[in-house]
C-alpha positions in Angstrom: 0.0 0.0 0.0 2.7 2.5 1.0 5.0 1.5 -1.8 2.2 1.8 -4.3 1.3 5.3 -3.0 4.9 6.5 -3.1 5.3 5.1 -6.6 2.2 7.0 -7.8 3.5 10.2 -6.3 6.9 9.9 -7.9 5.2 9.3 -11.3 3.1 12.4 -10.8 6.1 14.5 -9.8 8.1 13.2 -12.8 5.2 14.1 -15.2 4.8 17.5 -13.7 8.5 18.2 -13.8 8.6 17.1 -17.4 5.8 19.5 -18.3 7.5 22.3 -16.5 10.8 21.8 -18.2 9.0 21.6 -21.6 7.2 24.9 -20.8 10.5 26.6 -20.0 11.9 25.5 -23.3 8.9 26.8 -25.1 9.3 30.2 -23.3 12.9 30.2 -24.3 12.1 29.4 -27.9 9.5 32.3 -28.1 12.1 34.7 -26.5 14.7 33.7 -29.1 12.3 34.0 -32.1 11.0 37.3 -30.8 14.5 38.7 -30.3 15.4 37.7 -33.9 12.5 39.8 -35.1 10.6 36.9 -36.6 7.4 37.8 -34.6 7.5 41.5 -35.4 4.9 41.3 -38.1 2.5 39.2 -36.1 3.0 41.3 -32.9 2.7 44.6 -34.6 -0.3 43.5 -36.6 -2.3 42.3 -33.6 -1.4 45.3 -31.5 -2.2 47.6 -34.4 -5.7 46.0 -34.5 -6.1 46.7 -30.8 -5.0 50.3 -31.4 -7.6 50.8 -34.1 -10.3 49.2 -31.9 -9.3 51.6 -29.1 -10.1 54.5 -31.4 -13.5 53.1 -32.4 -16.8 54.1 -31.0 -17.0 51.4 -28.4 -13.3 51.8 -27.7 -13.8 53.9 -24.5 -16.1 51.3 -22.9 -13.9 48.4 -23.9 -10.8 50.2 -22.6 -12.5 50.7 -19.2 -13.2 47.0 -19.1 -9.7 46.1 -20.0 -8.3 48.5 -17.4 -10.5 46.9 -14.7 -9.5 43.4 -15.8 -5.8 44.4 -15.7 -6.1 46.0 -12.3 -7.8 42.8 -10.9 -5.1 40.7 -12.5 -2.3 42.8 -11.3 0.0 41.8 -8.4 -2.0 43.7 -5.8 -5.4 42.6 -7.0 -4.3 39.0 -7.5 -2.9 38.8 -4.0 -6.0 40.4 -2.5 -8.1 37.7 -4.2 -5.5 35.1 -3.0 -5.9 36.3 0.6 -9.7 36.1 0.4 -9.6 32.6 -1.1 -7.0 31.5 1.5 -9.1 32.6 4.4 -12.2 31.0 2.9 -10.4 27.7 2.4 -8.5 27.7 5.7 -11.5 26.7 7.8 -12.5 23.8 5.5 -9.3 22.5 4.0 -6.0 23.9 5.3 -3.8 21.7 3.1 -5.6 23.0 0.0 -5.4 26.6 1.2 -1.6 26.3 1.7 -1.2 24.6 -1.7 -3.0 27.5 -3.4 -0.8 30.1 -1.6 2.5 28.4 -2.4 1.5 27.7 -6.0 0.6 31.4 -6.6 3.5 32.8 -4.6 6.0 30.5 -6.3 4.6 31.3 -9.7 5.1 35.0 -9.0 8.7 34.5 -8.0 9.3 32.4 -11.1 8.0 35.1 -13.4 10.1 37.8 -11.7 13.2 35.7 -12.2 12.4 35.1 -15.9 11.8 38.8 -16.5 15.3 39.6 -15.1 16.8 36.8 -17.3 15.3 38.0 -20.6 15.2 41.7 -19.7 13.0 42.6 -22.7 11.8 46.2 -23.1 8.1 47.1 -23.3 6.5 47.7 -26.7 6.3 51.3 -27.8 3.9 50.9 -30.7 0.9 52.3 -28.8 0.6 54.8 -26.0 0.6 52.9 -22.7 -2.8 53.0 -20.9 -1.2 51.4 -17.7 1.7 52.4 -15.6 4.6 49.8 -16.0 8.1 49.8 -14.6 9.3 46.3 -15.2 10.5 44.2 -18.1 8.0 42.9 -20.6 8.8 39.2 -21.3 7.1 37.0 -20.2 3.9 38.8 -19.1 3.5 38.7 -15.4 -0.3 39.2 -15.7 -0.6 36.3 -18.1 1.6 33.9 -16.0 0.4 35.0 -12.6 -3.3 34.7 -13.4 -2.8 31.4 -15.3 -1.4 30.0 -12.1 -3.9 31.6 -9.7 -7.1 31.1 -11.6 -5.9 27.8 -13.0 -5.2 26.6 -9.4 -8.7 27.7 -8.4 -10.1 25.6 -11.3 -8.1 22.6 -10.2 -9.4 23.0 -6.6 -13.0 23.3 -7.9 -12.6 20.3 -10.2 -15.7 21.1 -12.3 -16.0 21.9 -15.9 -17.9 25.2 -15.1 -14.9 26.2 -12.9 -12.4 25.6 -15.7 -14.6 27.6 -18.2 -15.0 30.5 -15.9 -11.4 30.6 -14.8 -10.3 30.2 -18.5 -12.4 33.3 -19.5 -10.8 35.3 -16.7 -7.3 34.3 -17.8 -8.0 35.1 -21.4 -9.5 38.5 -20.6 -6.7 39.6 -18.4 -4.1 38.5 -20.9 -5.8 40.2 -23.8 -6.1 43.4 -21.7 -2.3 43.7 -21.6 -2.1 43.9 -25.4 -5.1 46.3 -25.6 -3.5 48.6 -23.1 -0.3 48.6 -25.2 2.1 47.3 -22.5 2.7 43.8 -23.8 3.3 42.2 -27.2 1.0 39.2 -27.9 4.0 36.9 -27.7 4.7 38.2 -24.2 1.3 37.1 -23.2 1.6 33.7 -24.9 4.9 33.0 -23.2 3.3 34.0 -19.8 0.4 31.6 -20.3 2.8 28.7 -21.2 5.0 29.5 -18.2 2.0 29.5 -15.9 0.7 26.2 -17.3 4.1 24.6 -16.8 4.2 25.8 -13.2 0.7 24.5 -12.6 1.6 21.1 -14.0 4.5 20.9 -11.5 2.4 22.1 -8.6 -0.4 19.7 -9.5 1.7 16.8 -8.3 1.1 18.0 -4.7 -2.5 19.0 -5.1 -4.3 17.7 -1.9 -7.4 15.6 -2.4 -10.7 16.9 -1.4 -12.3 15.8 1.8 -14.2 12.6 1.2 -12.1 11.5 -1.7 -9.4 9.9 0.3 -9.8 6.1 0.5 -7.2 3.6 1.6 -6.2 0.7 -0.6 -7.0 -1.6 2.3 -10.6 -0.4 2.2 -10.8 -1.2 -1.5 -9.4 -4.6 -1.0 -11.8 -5.4 1.9 -14.8 -4.5 -0.2 -13.6 -6.6 -3.1 -12.8 -9.7 -1.1 -15.4 -12.5 -1.1 -15.6 -12.8 2.7 -14.0 -9.4 3.5 -17.1 -7.2 2.9 -20.4 -7.1 4.6 -20.6 -10.9 4.7 -17.7 -11.1 7.0 -19.7 -9.0 9.5 -22.7 -11.3 9.2 -22.1 -14.8 10.7 -25.5 -16.1 9.3 -24.5 -15.1 5.8 -21.2 -17.1 6.1 -23.0 -20.1 7.6 -25.6 -20.1 4.9 -22.9 -19.9 2.2 -21.1 -22.9 3.7 -23.9 -25.3 4.6 -27.1 -24.3 2.9 -30.3 -24.9 5.0 -29.7 -26.2 8.5 -33.2 -28.0 8.6 
């Protein structure tokens, strides 16, 4: 039982670590391609579309929505939500609350480190509609919210949770391009980084209360005389000797 459980955990950690390393290689690949200028046309084209949409009739309203989404997904807004979720979970499932905290906190530190490594400047194609004072690649909003909202979806474990969290992640990522402070490739790299970190953290995701079941319990229920019959002497007697009359 113990050896089987340890083996399963090691497999989960190995898979998570593999996905994380793959994600880092993808981020590195995007960074190299972007630095060579091979993404300039795509980045400028998509950001130019955002600029033209900003100047359209509905641009003011959409810009307000994008600024709100960006503020909610910023470091301060994200950690405020994290604190609220941590408090809500603490009374019911402390292990899951701690897992959420360390996943989000570790993901933030990872992104800060990657920004320093790549040291990419912010785009200057459009006027910035948000104050920024850090490097551009990979997007911290994209990575941080992929980790935070993705972790919430994993804790929820329902399709509706994944859909809702996915929409929040997409909106916040798109808002950074709309506001002119990130190239689309910055956002894509941030999403990939966040997914890789989530895959690694997922190996330590605590089970929900009521899901834990020991292997001994499964074996007892599956045994011919280990289940309810073992608790009923009459059932065992009838099985062995038929009618006593």
